[in-house]
Residue, then its C-alpha position, 0 to 999 in steps of 0.5 A: m484529498t483533491k480529486p482525481y487522485y490514484a489508489v494502489i490496492f495491494t491484496s495479498t495472502r500471507t505465509s505463516g509466521d512473522k519473519g520480520y514482516l511487521q517491522m518492515a511494514k512499519q518501515m515501508e509505511e514511514l518511508a512512503k509518507n516521505q515520498p513526493g505525491y503520497l496522500g495516505f494509507e489504509s489497511a485491513k487484514d483477516k484471511i486476506g490483507i488489503s492495503i491501499s495507498y493514495w497518490k497524487n499521480l502516476e509519476s509518484i507511484s512509479k517513483w515509489k515502486s522503484n525506491l531502492k528500500h521498497l524494492a528490497a522489501q518487495e523481494m523479501g515479500k516474494k521470498e518470505w511473506y506472501k503466498w499470493y498478491k495482486i496490485r491494482v492501480c486505480l484513478v479515483e474520480r469520486e468518493y462517498e463517506f458516511t459517519a454515524s451520529s453518536 
């Protein structure tokens, strides 16, 4: 990814049960991939979930946040899927990576 770029970090704790969550998460990931300015996505889940989407600029993030299908998923999240969440929008100026040799 060409720097600088933006990372939207979504940290959450879930309610119990799926209630359609996995299907919606897959749909949102596919929808995000088609948004102008989308650069990538990573997630990890254990006791808390951490999902990070990467974007070219703040305008791209704003358009994604206001996407009608994404807005509907956000409302479902508040009603059905999340006990708590926090969103952080960060400018990435540098990055480091390590890969172990085989």
